[in-house]
N, C-alpha and C positions, 0 to 999 in steps of 0.2 A: 234534357238538355244534353247531358253529356253522351247520349247514344247517337246523335248527329256528328260527333266527334270521330274522326274514319280511324284513328290507333284505339280505340275507346269500344266504341257500338257496339262492335260486333264482339269484342268481348264482354260487356254485359250483357247480350244476347246467349252466349256460353256459358254464363254464370248460370242462369235461369233454367237453361236447357239440363245443368247437371243437376240444380237442386230439384228439378222436378226426376231427373233419373236416382236421385238419392231418398226419394219419397217412396223408389218400389224398393229399392235394396235396404233399407231400414223396415220396412214390412215384413220381408224375406227374413231378415236380421232376427226382428222381433218372434217369429217362427221358431228359429233354432233357438233363441233365450228361451223361451217358453218350455220349447220341449226339453231342453238342459236341465234346465232349472227346477222343473217339475219331478222328474225323476231323481236328479242328485237329491235334492230334499229328502226324497222317499226313502234312498240308499242309505243318508246319512242319518238321518235323525228317524226313520221307519214312521210307526203312526203316534209318538208320543205328543203330551199336549204343548201347542207352543209357550214357550214363555222367555224372558229376555236372559235367561240361566242357558239355553240350550248351545249359544257357541263356549260357554266355559266347562260344562259336558260332555263335551265333543269325545267320539271315539270312534275310529275308523276300523271297522270290522271287515275284511276281505279287502279285493281288490278292485272288483265292480265299479266301486264309484272314480276309483284314480283312471282307469280304463277310460271309464267316461268321459271325464275332463280331459284326458288324453286327446281324445277323437274328437272334444267337441273346439278344443284350441285348434287341432290341425285343420278343421272345416273350416273355422271362423279366422284362421291367420293366414291360410294359403289359399282356400279358396274362394271365399267371400270379399276377402278384399282384393285379390286381382280380378274377380268378378267386377268389384267398384272400380277399379282402377281402368277395365278393358271398356266399362260403359262409358266412363268419364273421357277416356280415347276419341271413343267412336264419335259423342257428340263434338270434342275438337274440332273432328276431321272433318266432321261433316260443314259445321258452322264456318272453318277456316278456308275450306275449298269455295264458299260462297259469302266471302268475308265483303268483297266489293259491291256487292248485290244488295247485300243487306247493309250497308251503308249507305247505299243509293238511296234507298226506302225510306230508312229512317230519317235520311236528310229531307227528304221529299213530305213525310210526316209532317215533321218539325215546319217548315214552311208553310203547309196547310193549315194547320193548327194556329202560326202565327195571324195569316192571312184572315181566319174566320173568327179571331178574337176582337172584343172590342176595343177600341185605340183608348181608351181612359185606365187609369190603375185599379187594382183593388178598391178601395176603399170610394171610388166615383163611376163605379161600374155600371150599376143604374142608370147614370146619364145615357150611356150608351146603348141601354135598352128603351130606355125613353123615348131618344132620336130617332131609334128602329121602328117602336111601334109608332110614334108618329107619322113616319114615311110611308109605314105601311099601311094605316088610317089612311092617309090622303091620297095614296093611289088606289084604293078601292071606292072611296068617296067620290074624291075630283077628277073628272077627265081633264083636269089643265095638263096641257103636252109640258108646261116647264116640273109640274109636279113628277109625272110620269118619267120624265128624264132623269130628277132627281132620285128617282126610286129607282132606276133601272143603274144607275152610276152606282149605287151604296150596294145592289145586287151583284155587279158587276165585278167588285173591288176586292169582296171573297173571293174568288174566282182564282185561279193560278193560271196564267196563259203565259206560254213563249211566240215570242215572235221571232221570224227566223225568214233570212233574205233568201233569194233564187239561189246563192252558192251552198249555203247551209240547206236547204232543202234539197237538192241533188245530192248533198252529201248523203244525207239520212235515207233516201233511196237507194241508193249504192249498197249502204251500207245494210237497208233491210232484203235487198236481193242476193245480196251475198249470202245472208245470214237464211234467206228461202231456199235457197241453191242447197248450201249444208246440212239442212235439215233433210231436203227431198233426199240428197246423195247417201245419208246417214240411214234413212227408211230402207230405200234398194238396198244396200249393204245386209239389213238386217232381214229383209224379205229374202234375196240368195242366200243366206245363211240357214234358214230355216229350209229352203228346198234343194240344199247341198248343190247350189251353182256356182261358177265359177265367180271368184272376187272383183267386184270392181276394180280395185286397184290393179290388178293384171292387166286388164282391160284398156285403163288405163296408160299402163304399160306399152 
């Protein structure tokens, strides 16, 4: 429901996209943790049998383990954290640029879902299905014009239609023509860039 709200809808999509990015980051992070943990444990504890007294009998021999820890902390705190921030920023920018389009699609999905759902609430939803089944059966078995009209009205009720007057139709056609011209102009501009020909902007001037 909140996806149809203009200020919240695209942000919920951003959160889902960031969670998807976080999955790949955690997989990469697990590889680094596993590599560091195995090597660090072997350097600190050697091949001793594991017991709960190992942390008490810890003796650091040499500097290899500390150098390894320094490298691990550097990679995790600088490289991986900044990589995660960059991934989140990229996902945010991509969704923010299409925020209005995302909101319109989500609002349309909500309206379509509302029209396709039965009229009765959840405890009595079986009544709506019974009515639908009855109308469908009568429409297939009975040739009565009244039954056929009722069935068509019920089917068309779940379809989203927008009635436009002549002025609105003219406005929509004008906008479509403008967008088509802009797309065609950008296509020609891209083609001329590939062929190293003069830009269309210079010809317009």
